[in-house]
C-alpha positions as protocol buffer text, in pm:
chain_id: "A"
residue {
  index: 1
  type: MET
  ca { x: -3574 y: 1222 z: 366 }
}
residue {
  index: 2
  type: ALA
  ca { x: -3303 y: 1291 z: 619 }
}
residue {
  index: 3
  type: LYS
  ca { x: -2952 y: 1206 z: 513 }
}
residue {
  index: 4
  type: ILE
  ca { x: -2836 y: 876 z: 660 }
}
residue {
  index: 5
  type: ASP
  ca { x: -2557 y: 925 z: 910 }
}
residue {
  index: 6
  type: PRO
  ca { x: -2317 y: 630 z: 869 }
}
residue {
  index: 7
  type: THR
  ca { x: -2223 y: 650 z: 1237 }
}
residue {
  index: 8
  type: GLN
  ca { x: -2587 y: 580 z: 1328 }
}
residue {
  index: 9
  type: LEU
  ca { x: -2582 y: 251 z: 1137 }
}
residue {
  index: 10
  type: SER
  ca { x: -2474 y: 46 z: 1435 }
}
residue {
  index: 11
  type: LYS
  ca { x: -2602 y: -296 z: 1330 }
}
residue {
  index: 12
  type: ARG
  ca { x: -2408 y: -530 z: 1106 }
}
residue {
  index: 13
  type: TYR
  ca { x: -2714 y: -622 z: 900 }
}
residue {
  index: 14
  type: TYR
  ca { x: -3057 y: -469 z: 839 }
}
residue {
  index: 15
  type: SER
  ca { x: -3367 y: -639 z: 702 }
}
residue {
  index: 16
  type: ILE
  ca { x: -3528 y: -522 z: 382 }
}
residue {
  index: 17
  type: GLY
  ca { x: -3821 y: -391 z: 589 }
}
residue {
  index: 18
  type: GLU
  ca { x: -3588 y: -178 z: 801 }
}
residue {
  index: 19
  type: VAL
  ca { x: -3416 y: -41 z: 492 }
}
residue {
  index: 20
  type: ALA
  ca { x: -3745 y: 36 z: 319 }
}
residue {
  index: 21
  type: GLU
  ca { x: -3866 y: 217 z: 630 }
}
residue {
  index: 22
  type: MET
  ca { x: -3548 y: 429 z: 650 }
}
residue {
  index: 23
  type: PHE
  ca { x: -3626 y: 575 z: 308 }
}
residue {
  index: 24
  type: GLY
  ca { x: -4005 y: 559 z: 310 }
}
residue {
  index: 25
  type: LEU
  ca { x: -4003 y: 307 z: 26 }
}
residue {
  index: 26
  type: SER
  ca { x: -4183 y: -18 z: -36 }
}
residue {
  index: 27
  type: THR
  ca { x: -3986 y: -339 z: 0 }
}
residue {
  index: 28
  type: SER
  ca { x: -4068 y: -421 z: -362 }
}
residue {
  index: 29
  type: LEU
  ca { x: -3898 y: -99 z: -478 }
}
residue {
  index: 30
  type: VAL
  ca { x: -3588 y: -186 z: -273 }
}
residue {
  index: 31
  type: ARG
  ca { x: -3584 y: -532 z: -438 }
}
residue {
  index: 32
  type: PHE
  ca { x: -3632 y: -369 z: -780 }
}
residue {
  index: 33
  type: TRP
  ca { x: -3339 y: -131 z: -723 }
}
residue {
  index: 34
  type: GLU
  ca { x: -3130 y: -427 z: -606 }
}
residue {
  index: 35
  type: ASN
  ca { x: -3192 y: -590 z: -946 }
}
residue {
  index: 36
  type: GLU
  ca { x: -3131 y: -268 z: -1139 }
}
residue {
  index: 37
  type: PHE
  ca { x: -2815 y: -144 z: -968 }
}
residue {
  index: 38
  type: ASP
  ca { x: -2509 y: -368 z: -947 }
}
residue {
  index: 39
  type: GLU
  ca { x: -2383 y: -166 z: -650 }
}
residue {
  index: 40
  type: ILE
  ca { x: -2665 y: -288 z: -427 }
}
residue {
  index: 41
  type: LYS
  ca { x: -2589 y: -649 z: -342 }
}
residue {
  index: 42
  type: PRO
  ca { x: -2716 y: -747 z: 4 }
}
residue {
  index: 43
  type: HIS
  ca { x: -2611 y: -1071 z: 167 }
}
residue {
  index: 44
  type: LYS
  ca { x: -2871 y: -1344 z: 180 }
}
residue {
  index: 45
  type: ASN
  ca { x: -2904 y: -1591 z: 464 }
}
residue {
  index: 46
  type: SER
  ca { x: -2980 y: -1963 z: 420 }
}
residue {
  index: 47
  type: LYS
  ca { x: -3354 y: -1885 z: 393 }
}
residue {
  index: 48
  type: GLY
  ca { x: -3288 y: -1626 z: 122 }
}
residue {
  index: 49
  type: ASP
  ca { x: -3370 y: -1325 z: 342 }
}
residue {
  index: 50
  type: ARG
  ca { x: -3181 y: -1015 z: 239 }
}
residue {
  index: 51
  type: ARG
  ca { x: -2940 y: -869 z: 493 }
}
residue {
  index: 52
  type: PHE
  ca { x: -2828 y: -518 z: 405 }
}
residue {
  index: 53
  type: THR
  ca { x: -2496 y: -389 z: 535 }
}
residue {
  index: 54
  type: PRO
  ca { x: -2439 y: -24 z: 623 }
}
residue {
  index: 55
  type: GLU
  ca { x: -2248 y: 4 z: 293 }
}
residue {
  index: 56
  type: ASN
  ca { x: -2553 y: -128 z: 105 }
}
residue {
  index: 57
  type: ILE
  ca { x: -2769 y: 130 z: 281 }
}
residue {
  index: 58
  type: LEU
  ca { x: -2538 y: 413 z: 171 }
}
residue {
  index: 59
  type: GLN
  ca { x: -2558 y: 280 z: -186 }
}
residue {
  index: 60
  type: ILE
  ca { x: -2938 y: 283 z: -165 }
}
residue {
  index: 61
  type: GLU
  ca { x: -2920 y: 636 z: -27 }
}
residue {
  index: 62
  type: LEU
  ca { x: -2727 y: 745 z: -338 }
}
residue {
  index: 63
  type: VAL
  ca { x: -2983 y: 581 z: -569 }
}
residue {
  index: 64
  type: TYR
  ca { x: -3264 y: 739 z: -367 }
}
residue {
  index: 65
  type: HIS
  ca { x: -3101 y: 1080 z: -391 }
}
residue {
  index: 66
  type: LEU
  ca { x: -3048 y: 1055 z: -766 }
}
residue {
  index: 67
  type: VAL
  ca { x: -3388 y: 906 z: -855 }
}
residue {
  index: 68
  type: LYS
  ca { x: -3628 y: 1050 z: -599 }
}
residue {
  index: 69
  type: GLU
  ca { x: -3468 y: 1384 z: -510 }
}
residue {
  index: 70
  type: ARG
  ca { x: -3285 y: 1486 z: -826 }
}
residue {
  index: 71
  type: GLY
  ca { x: -3528 y: 1326 z: -1072 }
}
residue {
  index: 72
  type: PHE
  ca { x: -3285 y: 1104 z: -1263 }
}
residue {
  index: 73
  type: THR
  ca { x: -3420 y: 818 z: -1470 }
}
residue {
  index: 74
  type: LEU
  ca { x: -3287 y: 477 z: -1375 }
}
residue {
  index: 75
  type: ASN
  ca { x: -3050 y: 482 z: -1673 }
}
residue {
  index: 76
  type: GLY
  ca { x: -2946 y: 836 z: -1587 }
}
residue {
  index: 77
  type: ALA
  ca { x: -2878 y: 732 z: -1227 }
}
residue {
  index: 78
  type: LYS
  ca { x: -2667 y: 438 z: -1349 }
}
residue {
  index: 79
  type: GLN
  ca { x: -2463 y: 672 z: -1569 }
}
residue {
  index: 80
  type: GLU
  ca { x: -2421 y: 921 z: -1285 }
}
residue {
  index: 81
  type: ILE
  ca { x: -2300 y: 646 z: -1051 }
}
residue {
  index: 82
  type: LEU
  ca { x: -2045 y: 540 z: -1315 }
}
residue {
  index: 83
  type: ARG
  ca { x: -1935 y: 903 z: -1351 }
}
residue {
  index: 84
  type: LEU
  ca { x: -1900 y: 940 z: -973 }
}
residue {
  index: 85
  type: LYS
  ca { x: -1697 y: 619 z: -954 }
}
residue {
  index: 86
  type: ALA
  ca { x: -1464 y: 745 z: -1227 }
}
residue {
  index: 87
  type: LEU
  ca { x: -1421 y: 1077 z: -1045 }
}
residue {
  index: 88
  type: GLU
  ca { x: -1343 y: 895 z: -720 }
}
residue {
  index: 89
  type: LYS
  ca { x: -1085 y: 680 z: -900 }
}
residue {
  index: 90
  type: LYS
  ca { x: -921 y: 994 z: -1043 }
}
residue {
  index: 91
  type: ARG
  ca { x: -927 y: 1161 z: -701 }
}
residue {
  index: 92
  type: LYS
  ca { x: -758 y: 861 z: -538 }
}
residue {
  index: 93
  type: LYS
  ca { x: -492 y: 854 z: -810 }
}
residue {
  index: 94
  type: ALA
  ca { x: -428 y: 1228 z: -768 }
}
residue {
  index: 95
  type: LEU
  ca { x: -392 y: 1185 z: -391 }
}
residue {
  index: 96
  type: LYS
  ca { x: -152 y: 895 z: -442 }
}
residue {
  index: 97
  type: ASP
  ca { x: 52 y: 1099 z: -691 }
}
residue {
  index: 98
  type: LEU
  ca { x: 63 y: 1394 z: -452 }
}
residue {
  index: 99
  type: ALA
  ca { x: 175 y: 1171 z: -164 }
}
residue {
  index: 100
  type: GLU
  ca { x: 454 y: 1029 z: -381 }
}
residue {
  index: 101
  type: LEU
  ca { x: 558 y: 1382 z: -483 }
}
residue {
  index: 102
  type: ARG
  ca { x: 560 y: 1491 z: -120 }
}
residue {
  index: 103
  type: ASP
  ca { x: 777 y: 1193 z: -25 }
}
residue {
  index: 104
  type: PHE
  ca { x: 1017 y: 1279 z: -305 }
}
residue {
  index: 105
  type: LEU
  ca { x: 1038 y: 1643 z: -197 }
}
residue {
  index: 106
  type: VAL
  ca { x: 1096 y: 1545 z: 167 }
}
residue {
  index: 107
  type: ARG
  ca { x: 1379 y: 1314 z: 60 }
}
residue {
  index: 108
  type: MET
  ca { x: 1528 y: 1592 z: -154 }
}
residue {
  index: 109
  type: LYS
  ca { x: 1508 y: 1838 z: 134 }
}
residue {
  index: 110
  type: GLU
  ca { x: 1681 y: 1589 z: 365 }
}
residue {
  index: 111
  type: GLN
  ca { x: 1951 y: 1526 z: 105 }
}
residue {
  index: 112
  type: LEU
  ca { x: 2008 y: 1900 z: 57 }
}
residue {
  index: 113
  type: SER
  ca { x: 2025 y: 1948 z: 435 }
}
residue {
  index: 114
  type: LYS
  ca { x: 2288 y: 1674 z: 463 }
}
residue {
  index: 115
  type: GLU
  ca { x: 2492 y: 1822 z: 179 }
}
residue {
  index: 116
  type: SER
  ca { x: 2464 y: 2169 z: 327 }
}
residue {
  index: 117
  type: ALA
  ca { x: 2581 y: 2041 z: 668 }
}
residue {
  index: 118
  type: GLN
  ca { x: 2875 y: 1858 z: 509 }
}
residue {
  index: 119
  type: ASN
  ca { x: 2980 y: 2169 z: 315 }
}
residue {
  index: 120
  type: ALA
  ca { x: 2967 y: 2379 z: 632 }
}
residue {
  index: 121
  type: ASP
  ca { x: 3222 y: 2151 z: 803 }
}
């Protein structure tokens, strides 16, 4: 399966048939994964038809990769998704902390520059 390029997902919603075709899966397997994985929650219209967003498709791609390509069990894939979410949360916190540290250092540099200029006068 070719990796899904998010920039190629130009439509707002995709039908379950379109999604199944993208991954070479049956629509019943897509519905099964929807029930098994909390991350996959497509919108449903008034008739109950599933409408998958590009974000849903990327979530299915992750499940596909873990289950079909890497050979995870469904429970193993669920645990791996939780692990990946925790890593992403830690990464975001580290980036936030680094940005705050950078801001602090920039302020300190500006303060030292002001003090240095005042002492030179």
